[in-house]
RODO-2510 file (C-alpha; in nm, 4 decimals, decimal comma):
residues 341
     n   res          X          Y          Z
     1     x    -0,4446     1,6772    -3,6656
     2     x    -0,5611     1,3145    -3,6771
     3     x    -0,1986     1,2016    -3,6856
     4     x    -0,1099     1,4219    -3,3856
     5     x    -0,4046     1,2896    -3,1890
     6     x    -0,2979     0,9326    -3,2572
     7     x     0,0591     1,0088    -3,1546
     8     x    -0,0662     1,1528    -2,8246
     9     x    -0,2603     0,8326    -2,7586
    10     x     0,0377     0,6242    -2,8647
    11     x     0,2675     0,8171    -2,6296
    12     x     0,0218     0,7668    -2,3420
    13     x    -0,0009     0,3963    -2,4194
    14     x     0,3777     0,3559    -2,4071
    15     x     0,3918     0,5407    -2,0744
    16     x     0,1347     0,2996    -1,9290
    17     x     0,3381     0,0018    -2,0562
    18     x     0,6609     0,1388    -1,9061
    19     x     0,4797     0,1781    -1,5764
    20     x     0,3493    -0,1784    -1,5905
    21     x     0,6883    -0,3399    -1,6582
    22     x     0,8710    -0,0976    -1,4221
    23     x     1,2264    -0,2071    -1,4949
    24     x     1,1567    -0,5817    -1,4919
    25     x     1,2468    -0,5968    -1,8617
    26     x     1,3115    -0,3577    -2,1483
    27     x     1,0313    -0,2060    -2,3491
    28     x     1,1860    -0,3457    -2,6675
    29     x     1,2047    -0,7030    -2,5419
    30     x     0,8518    -0,7108    -2,4039
    31     x     0,6758    -0,5506    -2,7005
    32     x     0,8785    -0,7347    -2,9628
    33     x     0,7253    -1,0561    -2,8259
    34     x     0,3749    -0,9131    -2,7957
    35     x     0,3732    -0,7618    -3,1451
    36     x     0,6042    -1,0142    -3,3181
    37     x     0,8306    -0,7372    -3,4481
    38     x     1,1961    -0,6484    -3,3977
    39     x     1,3134    -0,4348    -3,1082
    40     x     1,4123    -0,1646    -3,3599
    41     x     1,0531    -0,1622    -3,4859
    42     x     0,9297    -0,1254    -3,1278
    43     x     1,1491     0,1780    -3,0649
    44     x     1,0430     0,3409    -3,3927
    45     x     0,6892     0,3203    -3,2603
    46     x     0,8044     0,4444    -2,9205
    47     x     0,9660     0,7519    -3,0792
    48     x     0,6542     0,8178    -3,2876
    49     x     0,8298     0,7536    -3,6192
    50     x     0,5841     0,4689    -3,6913
    51     x     0,2229     0,4652    -3,5792
    52     x     0,0765     0,1604    -3,4128
    53     x    -0,1931    -0,0168    -3,6107
    54     x    -0,5343    -0,0863    -3,4571
    55     x    -0,4443    -0,4552    -3,4396
    56     x    -0,1192    -0,3748    -3,2553
    57     x    -0,3072    -0,1554    -3,0078
    58     x    -0,5562    -0,4400    -2,9535
    59     x    -0,2734    -0,6864    -2,8816
    60     x    -0,1067    -0,4478    -2,6370
    61     x    -0,4306    -0,3663    -2,4533
    62     x    -0,5153    -0,7344    -2,4236
    63     x    -0,1684    -0,8333    -2,3021
    64     x    -0,1430    -0,5566    -2,0393
    65     x    -0,5158    -0,5477    -1,9459
    66     x    -0,5493    -0,1851    -2,0586
    67     x    -0,8966    -0,0461    -2,1268
    68     x    -0,9054     0,0629    -2,4927
    69     x    -1,2167     0,2749    -2,4312
    70     x    -1,0481     0,4618    -2,1462
    71     x    -0,7388     0,5137    -2,3587
    72     x    -0,9389     0,6739    -2,6383
    73     x    -1,1307     0,9023    -2,4035
    74     x    -0,8369     1,0308    -2,1993
    75     x    -0,8790     1,4059    -2,1466
    76     x    -0,8652     1,6581    -1,8655
    77     x    -1,0483     1,5102    -1,5679
    78     x    -1,0265     1,1521    -1,6957
    79     x    -0,7753     0,9111    -1,5394
    80     x    -0,7049     0,5435    -1,6079
    81     x    -0,6611     0,3266    -1,2984
    82     x    -0,5805    -0,0415    -1,2668
    83     x    -0,6850    -0,2587    -0,9732
    84     x    -0,6997    -0,6256    -0,8694
    85     x    -1,0660    -0,7383    -0,8997
    86     x    -1,2152    -0,8944    -0,5886
    87     x    -1,2868    -1,2178    -0,7745
    88     x    -0,9102    -1,2703    -0,8112
    89     x    -0,8652    -1,2925    -0,4320
    90     x    -0,8954    -1,6097    -0,2310
    91     x    -0,8451    -1,4026     0,0884
    92     x    -0,5634    -1,6173     0,2134
    93     x    -0,2769    -1,4237     0,3633
    94     x    -0,0282    -1,5586     0,1081
    95     x    -0,2353    -1,4524    -0,1918
    96     x    -0,2910    -1,1012    -0,0614
    97     x     0,0766    -1,0522     0,0171
    98     x     0,2052    -1,1856    -0,3154
    99     x     0,0586    -0,8947    -0,5128
   100     x     0,2105    -0,6426    -0,2718
   101     x     0,5497    -0,8144    -0,2914
   102     x     0,5524    -0,7917    -0,6728
   103     x     0,4736    -0,4190    -0,6557
   104     x     0,7604    -0,3596    -0,4109
   105     x     1,0007    -0,5634    -0,6212
   106     x     0,9194    -0,3421    -0,9218
   107     x     0,9660    -0,0315    -0,7100
   108     x     1,2976    -0,1505    -0,5692
   109     x     1,4292    -0,2152    -0,9221
   110     x     1,3840     0,1527    -1,0100
   111     x     1,6626     0,4082    -0,9815
   112     x     1,6646     0,5922    -0,6465
   113     x     1,3070     0,5108    -0,5404
   114     x     1,1330     0,6910    -0,2574
   115     x     0,7888     0,6654    -0,0962
   116     x     0,5454     0,9197     0,0449
   117     x     0,2559     0,7760     0,2464
   118     x    -0,0491     0,9477     0,3916
   119     x    -0,1730     0,7059     0,6594
   120     x    -0,5477     0,6806     0,7152
   121     x    -0,6003     0,4617     1,0242
   122     x    -0,3753     0,1643     0,9358
   123     x    -0,0130     0,1555     0,8193
   124     x    -0,0167    -0,1879     0,6596
   125     x     0,3600    -0,2210     0,6074
   126     x     0,4395    -0,1526     0,9729
   127     x     0,1671    -0,4025     1,0606
   128     x     0,3735    -0,6712     0,8856
   129     x     0,6035    -0,6679     1,1873
   130     x     0,3174    -0,8471     1,3659
   131     x     0,1506    -1,1005     1,1294
   132     x    -0,1315    -1,1736     1,3768
   133     x    -0,2609    -0,8177     1,3258
   134     x    -0,2463    -0,8562     0,9472
   135     x    -0,4465    -1,1810     0,9693
   136     x    -0,7173    -1,0120     1,1744
   137     x    -0,7405    -0,7196     0,9296
   138     x    -0,7798    -0,9495     0,6299
   139     x    -1,0293    -1,1755     0,8101
   140     x    -1,2440    -0,8767     0,9118
   141     x    -1,2441    -0,7523     0,5512
   142     x    -1,3552    -1,0878     0,4131
   143     x    -1,6164    -1,1737     0,6776
   144     x    -1,7656    -0,8419     0,7843
   145     x    -1,7171    -0,6034     0,4934
   146     x    -1,7640    -0,8455     0,2036
   147     x    -1,9844    -1,1104     0,3727
   148     x    -1,8057    -1,3917     0,1927
   149     x    -1,9905    -1,7215     0,2204
   150     x    -1,6799    -1,9153     0,3276
   151     x    -1,6491    -1,6933     0,6343
   152     x    -2,0160    -1,6756     0,7356
   153     x    -2,0052    -1,9274     1,0207
   154     x    -1,6343    -1,8980     1,0994
   155     x    -1,5046    -1,7310     1,4142
   156     x    -1,1645    -1,5637     1,4345
   157     x    -0,9045    -1,7681     1,6177
   158     x    -0,5340    -1,7993     1,6627
   159     x    -0,3681    -1,9652     1,3688
   160     x     0,0029    -1,9985     1,3118
   161     x     0,1146    -1,8028     1,0082
   162     x     0,2340    -2,0428     0,7400
   163     x     0,6053    -2,0470     0,6595
   164     x     0,5293    -1,9213     0,3075
   165     x     0,3152    -1,6289     0,4251
   166     x     0,5740    -1,5389     0,6889
   167     x     0,8513    -1,5411     0,4258
   168     x     0,6518    -1,3220     0,1841
   169     x     0,5645    -1,0755     0,4615
   170     x     0,9286    -1,0629     0,5698
   171     x     1,0389    -0,9912     0,2103
   172     x     0,7840    -0,7086     0,1753
   173     x     0,8945    -0,5607     0,5056
   174     x     1,2617    -0,5722     0,4083
   175     x     1,1889    -0,3994     0,0768
   176     x     0,9698    -0,1369     0,2445
   177     x     1,2376    -0,0737     0,5069
   178     x     1,5092    -0,0326     0,2435
   179     x     1,3270     0,2410     0,0480
   180     x     1,3379     0,5931     0,1993
   181     x     0,9921     0,7023     0,3069
   182     x     0,8108     1,0127     0,4249
   183     x     0,4958     0,9193     0,6174
   184     x     0,2144     1,1347     0,7517
   185     x     0,0228     1,0051     1,0553
   186     x    -0,2705     1,1540     1,2453
   187     x    -0,4372     1,1173     1,5840
   188     x    -0,6755     0,8508     1,4483
   189     x    -0,3911     0,6094     1,3780
   190     x    -0,5145     0,2485     1,4393
   191     x    -0,8268     0,3671     1,6267
   192     x    -1,0518     0,2116     1,3622
   193     x    -0,8573    -0,1149     1,3929
   194     x    -0,9177    -0,1162     1,7688
   195     x    -1,2892    -0,0510     1,7195
   196     x    -1,3054    -0,3498     1,4851
   197     x    -1,1444    -0,5677     1,7524
   198     x    -1,3926    -0,4447     2,0135
   199     x    -1,6817    -0,5048     1,7729
   200     x    -1,5762    -0,8686     1,7261
   201     x    -1,5284    -0,9072     2,0999
   202     x    -1,8787    -0,7741     2,1744
   203     x    -2,0324    -0,9861     1,8963
   204     x    -1,8572    -1,3002     2,0257
   205     x    -1,6638    -1,3482     1,7021
   206     x    -1,3393    -1,4477     1,8768
   207     x    -1,3311    -1,8253     1,9266
   208     x    -1,1226    -1,7565     2,2353
   209     x    -1,2085    -1,4088     2,3764
   210     x    -0,8672    -1,3907     2,5466
   211     x    -0,7112    -1,3665     2,2009
   212     x    -0,8479    -1,0124     2,1734
   213     x    -0,6283    -0,9171     2,4690
   214     x    -0,3305    -1,0817     2,2994
   215     x    -0,3911    -0,8662     1,9896
   216     x    -0,3959    -0,5572     2,2119
   217     x    -0,0557    -0,6607     2,3468
   218     x     0,0725    -0,6884     1,9888
   219     x    -0,0622    -0,3370     1,9281
   220     x     0,1404    -0,2095     2,2224
   221     x     0,4504    -0,3709     2,0723
   222     x     0,3662    -0,2055     1,7390
   223     x     0,3476     0,1307     1,9152
   224     x     0,6827     0,0812     2,0897
   225     x     0,8513    -0,0335     1,7689
   226     x     0,7138     0,2541     1,5622
   227     x     0,8278     0,4991     1,8294
   228     x     1,1796     0,3536     1,8256
   229     x     1,1940     0,3948     1,4476
   230     x     1,0761     0,7569     1,4813
   231     x     1,3427     0,8301     1,7425
   232     x     1,6180     0,6939     1,5165
   233     x     1,4715     0,8138     1,1858
   234     x     1,5262     0,4640     1,0450
   235     x     1,2985     0,1730     0,9549
   236     x     1,3888    -0,1774     1,0665
   237     x     1,2159    -0,5062     1,1394
   238     x     1,0849    -0,5738     1,4896
   239     x     1,3337    -0,7764     1,6906
   240     x     1,6360    -0,6573     1,4919
   241     x     1,8762    -0,3639     1,5171
   242     x     1,8506    -0,0463     1,3128
   243     x     2,1116    -0,0262     1,0333
   244     x     2,4006     0,2159     1,0564
   245     x     2,2911     0,3866     0,7343
   246     x     1,9976     0,3860     0,4926
   247     x     1,6345     0,2928     0,5664
   248     x     1,5454     0,6618     0,6067
   249     x     1,2166     0,7230     0,7890
   250     x     1,0599     1,0685     0,8142
   251     x     0,7491     1,0631     1,0333
   252     x     0,5118     1,3604     1,0286
   253     x     0,2146     1,4211     1,2560
   254     x    -0,0973     1,5831     1,1137
   255     x    -0,2971     1,7109     1,4112
   256     x    -0,6211     1,7120     1,2117
   257     x    -0,7233     1,4125     0,9970
   258     x    -0,5752     1,2286     0,6987
   259     x    -0,8838     1,1862     0,4823
   260     x    -0,7454     0,9033     0,2688
   261     x    -0,4590     0,6576     0,2373
   262     x    -0,2185     0,7492    -0,0412
   263     x     0,1003     0,5688    -0,1411
   264     x     0,3002     0,7889    -0,3793
   265     x     0,6244     0,6551    -0,5207
   266     x     0,8901     0,8356    -0,7207
   267     x     1,2170     0,7444    -0,8869
   268     x     1,4414     0,8742    -1,1641
   269     x     1,2687     0,6607    -1,4269
   270     x     0,9058     0,6286    -1,3103
   271     x     0,6448     0,7474    -1,0641
   272     x     0,2936     0,6508    -0,9678
   273     x     0,0577     0,6034    -0,6805
   274     x    -0,1716     0,3587    -0,5062
   275     x    -0,4828     0,4696    -0,3205
   276     x    -0,7019     0,2505    -0,1034
   277     x    -1,0288     0,1313    -0,2525
   278     x    -1,3075    -0,0931    -0,1197
   279     x    -1,1516    -0,0989     0,2291
   280     x    -0,8347    -0,3024     0,1597
   281     x    -0,8166    -0,3089    -0,2188
   282     x    -0,6250    -0,0453    -0,4135
   283     x    -0,6253     0,1603    -0,7320
   284     x    -0,3031     0,2228    -0,9242
   285     x    -0,2223     0,4959    -1,1751
   286     x     0,0728     0,6832    -1,3248
   287     x    -0,1319     0,9583    -1,4924
   288     x     0,0990     1,2663    -1,4899
   289     x    -0,1759     1,5212    -1,4204
   290     x    -0,3235     1,3162    -1,1380
   291     x     0,0223     1,2600    -0,9879
   292     x     0,0929     1,6350    -1,0026
   293     x    -0,2336     1,7105    -0,8214
   294     x    -0,1571     1,4451    -0,5601
   295     x     0,1956     1,5767    -0,5047
   296     x     0,0543     1,9280    -0,4584
   297     x    -0,1903     1,8087    -0,1920
   298     x     0,0743     1,5970    -0,0168
   299     x     0,3125     1,8948    -0,0082
   300     x     0,0438     2,1071     0,1590
   301     x    -0,0329     1,8245     0,4013
   302     x     0,3337     1,7980     0,5003
   303     x     0,3617     2,1760     0,5378
   304     x     0,0701     2,1660     0,7836
   305     x     0,2192     1,8759     0,9806
   306     x     0,5038     1,8479     1,2315
   307     x     0,8129     1,6338     1,1825
   308     x     0,8381     1,4030     1,4872
   309     x     1,1145     1,1655     1,3755
   310     x     1,4549     1,2457     1,5314
   311     x     1,3263     1,5896     1,6435
   312     x     1,0306     1,7292     1,8424
   313     x     1,0684     1,4778     2,1250
   314     x     0,7873     1,6272     2,3332
   315     x     0,5320     1,6081     2,0520
   316     x     0,6461     1,2564     1,9600
   317     x     0,6143     1,1376     2,3211
   318     x     0,2654     1,2879     2,3485
   319     x     0,1542     1,1116     2,0313
   320     x     0,2681     0,7694     2,1464
   321     x     0,1476     0,8259     2,5040
   322     x    -0,2045     0,8875     2,3735
   323     x    -0,1787     0,5904     2,1391
   324     x    -0,0721     0,3567     2,4223
   325     x    -0,3440     0,4933     2,6491
   326     x    -0,6085     0,4289     2,3827
   327     x    -0,4891     0,0697     2,3335
   328     x    -0,4927     0,0074     2,7089
   329     x    -0,8421     0,1563     2,7399
   330     x    -0,9734    -0,0912     2,4838
   331     x    -0,7830    -0,3778     2,6437
   332     x    -0,9041    -0,2925     2,9962
   333     x    -1,2647    -0,2717     2,8804
   334     x    -1,2493    -0,6195     2,7277
   335     x    -1,0593    -0,7607     3,0261
   336     x    -1,3238    -0,6247     3,2642
   337     x    -1,6006    -0,7875     3,0573
   338     x    -1,4158    -1,1198     3,0673
   339     x    -1,3907    -1,1031     3,4455
   340     x    -1,7678    -1,0522     3,4732
   341     x    -1,8513    -1,3406     3,2399
***
């Protein structure tokens, strides 16, 4: 019984490692270096023919930042997540994007990857078409949600996106576009983002108040671009043409509310999910039971939603009409205040 229990833990540990390396290298190559053993010895452990020693488990947990305590206590209702700690961020656009790029590169290296996204307020990857909106979102997180000292006396202003940040964002967007996705939106899409802009406008946190109107104009472009992608059923970068094939985009409309943001990915050799945490941070897991529960909920969510990409033109037009009207309402309110000041 003790041996079986250890093999179950060992099997779980190898699944976590496979998820972490996600096709970037072979299991044998990576663990042979970590454990200083041959690749044959690694695969004997992978098949359960040889049990890992406590020292080998310690080395693996340390190398891959795996919680040994969580590994030992895994049972029904217990899930191991990984996440980037806040103290690893410097809240510069480049740093934030680099972690996302690495995740997409791992996903793209998998066999036949696909994405399912439940959108709660903000669809970050579509936002990358307009870097100014991404900058505002990250700034608001750092200054208002986290009260970081470096941002305490700083007002939001126009700042040209660095060439490096622009290149990273473009690479993420190209990878996101190239992977087929099913995405569930609701009527609250970007409303929270607009309220954050209005809050900064009313609190005089824009160095130039006119810049708030500029951001509203970028939101209108986002709406038009997202609508064009829904019409064609294809994702593509703003300012370019949709490809003749690939880049599949299925857009669903949930007429109630998406209660959380979930990014579920699947392929022939791995699956996992990211869920939002602490506003713009994320948790990551590949726990099979948790993934099965998430897939079940997503399936029900899709069944209760309407497909508005390529079909259901009337419902699609209504969705984007209301979205544009909401943006213009916010913009007109701020413009009227500027005229009075």
